[in-house]
Structure formats: structure tokens, C-alpha cells
C-alpha positions in Angstrom: -7.0 2.3 11.4 -5.6 -1.2 11.8 -2.2 -1.7 13.4 0.5 -2.2 10.8 1.9 -5.3 12.5 -1.5 -6.9 12.5 -1.9 -6.4 8.8 1.6 -7.7 8.2 0.7 -10.8 10.2 -2.4 -11.6 8.2 -0.8 -10.8 4.8 2.2 -13.0 5.5 0.0 -15.9 6.7 -2.3 -15.7 3.7 0.0 -14.9 0.8 3.5 -15.4 -0.6 6.1 -12.8 -1.6 5.2 -11.4 -5.0 1.4 -12.1 -4.6 -1.0 -9.2 -5.2 -3.1 -8.0 -2.2 -6.4 -6.3 -3.0 -8.0 -3.9 -0.5 -11.3 -2.6 -1.9 -11.8 -0.3 1.1 -8.3 1.2 1.4 -8.9 3.9 4.0 -5.6 5.3 5.2 -3.5 2.6 3.5 -2.4 0.4 6.3 -2.8 -2.8 4.2 -0.9 -1.2 1.3 2.0 -0.2 3.5 2.0 -3.7 5.0 2.0 -5.3 1.5 5.0 -3.1 0.5 6.9 -4.0 3.6 6.4 -7.7 2.9 7.2 -7.6 -0.8 3.7 -8.0 -2.1 2.1 -6.1 -5.0 -0.9 -4.0 -3.9 -4.2 -2.8 -5.4 -6.2 -0.5 -3.2 -9.5 1.3 -3.9 -10.9 4.2 -2.0 -13.7 6.6 -2.9 -13.1 9.3 -0.3 -10.5 11.7 -1.7 -9.2 12.6 1.8 -8.5 9.0 2.7 -7.2 8.3 -0.8 -4.6 11.1 -0.5 -3.5 9.9 3.0 -3.2 6.3 1.7 -1.1 7.3 -1.3 1.3 9.2 0.9 1.5 6.4 3.4 2.3 3.8 0.8 4.8 6.1 -0.9 6.6 6.5 2.4 6.7 2.7 2.8 8.2 2.3 -0.6 10.8 4.9 0.1 11.7 3.4 3.5 11.9 -0.1 2.0 14.2 1.1 -0.8 16.6 3.0 1.5 15.4 6.6 0.8 14.0 8.7 -2.0 17.2 8.7 -4.0 17.1 5.0 -4.3 13.4 4.4 -4.7 12.6 2.7 -7.9 8.9 2.7 -7.8 6.1 5.1 -6.8 2.4 4.2 -6.8 0.5 4.3 -10.0 -2.6 6.5 -9.2 -5.8 6.3 -11.1 -7.8 9.1 -9.6 -11.0 8.7 -11.7 -12.0 5.7 -9.6 -9.7 6.4 -6.6 -7.5 3.3 -6.9 -3.8 2.9 -6.3 -1.6 0.0 -7.6 1.9 -0.7 -6.3 
């Protein structure tokens, strides 16, 4: 697992708000959570179901936190389980 702040540093240095970040080896979703925190769209791909489920939950939590709680959250990840990808 990569530190969240490190991912945020690289994403902010290499992209602009609203850009789409692609992580073809999503793992536990650190890059996706960082993308959400920085206002970027995110596409992640993970073939291992265990890590995929962890990543989806982690990204969902980042969305809820950014949007001030579950009652105010306007977006949840779109999950495509046939190939194990998540798009925010």
C-alpha cells in the first residue's frame, strides 16, 4: 500500500482538477481515494476480488468524506465486476 499523501502529491503534480486518473493495478484503492480527494475522476482495474472489494469500499469512504457524509453524498462508484474495474 502506498501512502495516501504520496499519491496525492503525484496526482496533483501530474494532473489538473477534473482530469481522469487511470490505475490499471488498483490494489487497495489508494490512488482512487487520492483522486477523489483532489477532485479527479478515477478509473481503476483490479483482477483480485479481495483487493477489488477493499478498493471499492475505500473509494466509497473517500467520496462520503469529501461530500460531508452519506446523507449528502451525490455519487458512488460505478462497479463493473465482470472485469473488476471501478469508475468514479
